[in-house]
C-alpha positions in Angstrom: 0.4 -0.4 0.1 3.2 2.3 0.0 3.0 3.3 -3.4 -0.7 3.6 -3.9 -2.2 7.3 -2.4 -3.8 6.7 0.8 -7.3 8.3 -0.1 -9.4 6.9 3.0 -9.2 8.8 6.8 -9.2 7.2 9.8 -11.9 8.6 12.0 -9.3 9.9 14.8 -6.8 10.8 11.6 -10.1 12.7 10.7 -10.7 14.4 13.9 -6.9 15.2 13.6 -6.9 16.8 10.3 -10.3 19.0 11.9 -8.3 20.3 14.4 -5.9 21.8 11.9 -7.7 22.7 9.6 -9.8 25.3 12.6 -5.9 26.7 13.0 -5.6 27.0 9.3 -2.4 24.6 9.5 -4.5 21.7 7.2 -2.8 20.7 3.9 -5.4 21.1 0.8 -5.1 17.5 0.3 -5.7 16.8 4.2 -8.6 18.5 4.2 -9.6 16.7 0.5 -10.0 13.7 2.6 -11.5 15.3 5.0 -14.8 15.9 3.1 -14.7 12.6 1.4 -14.6 11.2 4.9 -17.3 13.6 6.1 -19.6 12.8 3.4 -19.7 9.0 5.0 -19.1 9.7 8.7 -21.4 11.0 10.6 -20.1 10.7 13.9 -16.9 13.2 12.3 -19.5 15.4 10.1 -21.3 16.1 14.2 -17.6 16.4 15.8 -16.5 18.6 12.7 -20.1 20.9 13.5 -19.0 21.0 17.5 -15.9 21.6 16.3 -16.8 24.8 14.5 -19.0 25.9 17.1 -16.7 25.7 19.7 -14.5 28.1 17.6 -17.3 30.8 17.1 -17.9 30.6 20.8 -14.5 31.6 21.5 -13.8 33.9 18.6 -17.4 35.7 20.4 -16.3 35.6 24.1 -13.4 37.8 23.5 -11.1 36.2 26.3 -8.4 38.3 27.5 -5.5 36.7 28.8 -3.4 37.4 31.8 0.4 39.1 30.9 3.2 37.0 32.3 4.6 39.8 34.7 0.7 39.0 36.0 0.5 35.1 36.1 4.4 35.2 37.9 3.0 37.7 40.3 0.1 35.3 41.1 1.9 32.1 41.4 4.6 33.8 43.8 1.4 34.7 46.2 -0.2 32.2 45.6 3.4 29.5 46.5 3.4 32.2 49.7 -0.6 31.5 51.2 0.7 27.8 50.5 3.3 28.4 53.0 2.2 30.0 55.2 -0.9 27.8 56.1 -0.8 25.4 58.7 -0.9 22.1 57.9 -3.3 20.2 60.9 
């Protein structure tokens, strides 16, 4: 099978390509194979739909992450509080 073109994806491979596609990392050939797989696989169609829904929800949420300095400060404060807490 090494000299033949592998056209069909297994479900776990299809889900991986779906994830890559979501972040614009899938190649054209991977996208073609994914779309062929989605034609006959209901479970992967549902996974793809849910994946797209999750991505849209996260984009709409406009989540802001803490900067590195703030995270380090919080970590130091937490470590200090843990050390100061008496163990029963």
